[in-house]
N, C-alpha and C positions, 0 to 999 in steps of 0.2 A: 584133246589133248590135257597134260599134266600139268598144275599147279607149278611148280616149277619153268615148266615149257616158256607160260604164261609169260611167268618175274620174268624169265632173261626175255621175251616180248616187249613188252613193256620198259626194260628197261635200259635195250636199246635203241628202242623208238624213241625215250626221253634225251638219251646219248647225242638224238640230230640236233636237239635244241642247243645245244652249246659252242659258237662261234668264236672264233681267234678274237685276245685282248678280251677275255672276261675274266670275272671274281666270277665263283660259282662254291656256294654252298654243296656241301656231301651229306646224304643224309645216311644213317645208317640201321642196319640189318639187310637182309638177303633182297629183296627188293633191290632198294639201293645200291648193294653190292656190284651189281650185273648192269647199273648206272656208271659206277667207277669203272666195271671192265670194257665196256663202249665205250665210253668216253676213253679209256688211256687207245684205243685199238682203234682208235681216229685219231691220235698224235699231234690233237687240236692244242698249242698253243695258247694256254689261260690257265689262269693262276685261280687253286682252291684253297676252302675253308672249310673242315673236316667239322662234323659234326660228335666226333669221337677220338679216341685213343685209336679206337679198332679200328674205324673209317680211314684215320690219317696214317696210319703204319700200309694197311693195303695199298692205298694213292701212294704213300711212296715207293712202294715196292715194285707196282706200276712208272715206276720214275715219273710219276709229276706231282708240280711246285705246289708245294702246298706252305700256307699263310695265316695267320691269326688276325684277331680281331686289330692287335697294336699297328697291322701292316694295313689291312682290307676297308682302308676311307670308303666302298663301294661295294658293294655285295650284287652282281649284275642279276643273278638266277641260283634258286634255290630246285636241286630234285629231288624229295624225299618218300620213302611210304609211309603207307599209314596202317592200319590195325582195324580199322573203321570209317567209314565216310557216308553222311547224308545226303541227302534230293538237295540241300545247302550249300555242300560241301564244307561241313561242319565236319570233323575228323576226332577220332578217338587216337593218337601215336603213345608210345613209351614204349612198348612190348621189348625194346630193346637194353630201355635202363637208361636213352641217351637222351632224355624227351629235355629237360631245358638245356640243353645246348642247342638240341636243335627247332625250342620254340626261338631260342633269343637269334640262330641267324637265319634262321625266317623272317623275323623282324625286323632286320636290317636291309632284306632282299626286297630288289625291283619289282619282279616276278620270282612268285611261290608257285609250284609245278612240282607238286604230289602223285604221286605212281603206286598202282595196286592192278593183283590180278581179279578175276571175276569174282571173286569172295568177297572183296573187300566191299563194295554199293548193300548199306541197307538202309529200312524203310527209317528208321528214328533206334541213334547211336544207343551202344548199355550191352549187347552184349559179350562186351569186351569189357573188361572191370577197369578200370578205370587207373591208370597211374596215374600218382602223387607223390610227388618228391620233396622230404621231409628234410628238418635240421633231425638227426640225430637224440638230439635234448628232449626233442618236444614230442615226436613217436608219439609218446603213449597217450598221452593228451591228445594227439590226432586220433590215433585210431576208436577213442571214445567219442571222440564228436565225429568221426565221420558213420559210426554207429547210431549216434542220437541222429542224423542227418539219413539214416535207413538204408545207408552201406551194411555188406558183412564184406568186411574190411580186413586185411592179411599180411603182414609184409614179406617183400618178396627173399628168398630164399635162393640162392642156385648152385650146386655140385655139395649140398648139405650144409653149406653156411649161407650167412647174410647177404644177401646182395648190397654192393656199393659200389656206386654210380660214378664217374669220375672225376664227380665235383666234391665225392667224400660222403653226402647225402645216402639216405636209406629211402627205399623208396615201398609202399605199401600200394598193394592191388586194392582194388577198391570196387566190388561187385553190386551197384549201384540196380540192376535193371536197364530197363528201359529208361528212358532222360530221354524226360518232355520239353524240359524250356534249356537244352544244353549253354544258352547263354547265360541265365539268370545262375544255374551252376557256378558256372565262370567264375560270376564274381563272388558267391556264393564261399568259395575254394580259393580264392586270393583273397577274402578276406582273415580267411583264419595264420595266423599268425605261428610262427612255425614253417608253414607251406613256402618250399621258395620254386616251389613249380607242380604243373597239372598237365596229365595229358588231354586235356579236354584243348585242338583246334579252332575257335569262331572265327571266323570273320578273316582270315590266313590265306585261307588257300585259293589262288585263282585258277585254276585250272589242274583236273586229275585227269589225267590218262590212264583208262583199263582195258589188259587184256584180257581175249578169249583167245575161244577155236575160230571167231571168224576176223579176226584182227585187235585193229588199240582203239576205241574210242576215245575223242574226247568230250570231256562236261566240262563246261562255263559256266565260275560262281553268279549264280540269278541275281536281275539288278537290286 
């Protein structure tokens, strides 16, 4: 089974979790796109909070009701993809550049279900460079700070131009290698002035759905 087929399988499986009347957070990225399409195909009457302008546009194209946090007093469920996830369900996210909105929406959700293909589970995070969303003013200082912390940081570019998030920030992709203690690094990054968000999602995921050639398996966060 191809990676694309696995993404479609897990996206459609997650679409079955959406019930009428829910307010649902919509993730960003190629796997989350299959979830959005699957929910739209079911025609469930729900409201949706997108985590990026691209996802919002996709949802509107499917005729889904899109709302913002000014309207969404409660988010029942959020479904999104991951770049990597470890056995404790800590994850690296942000490959699509929407990490700040993704983390905000997840933090406001009753249940967070993330989805991925069979390549996403890893024994230890860090093969995927960690996205760090930063103030443009602070970017030079943060690049130096991340280097001092042992990372190899690079400003993200796309199509030959500096990548700018939906919030107007720059993203640094910091290659740390294996991350021995995601919780400790989470705290350290949060303490750096000018870092507005980072792609370590620690103690946020309630459940992971992983697709492979045999089907979709569910991983629960360890007690």
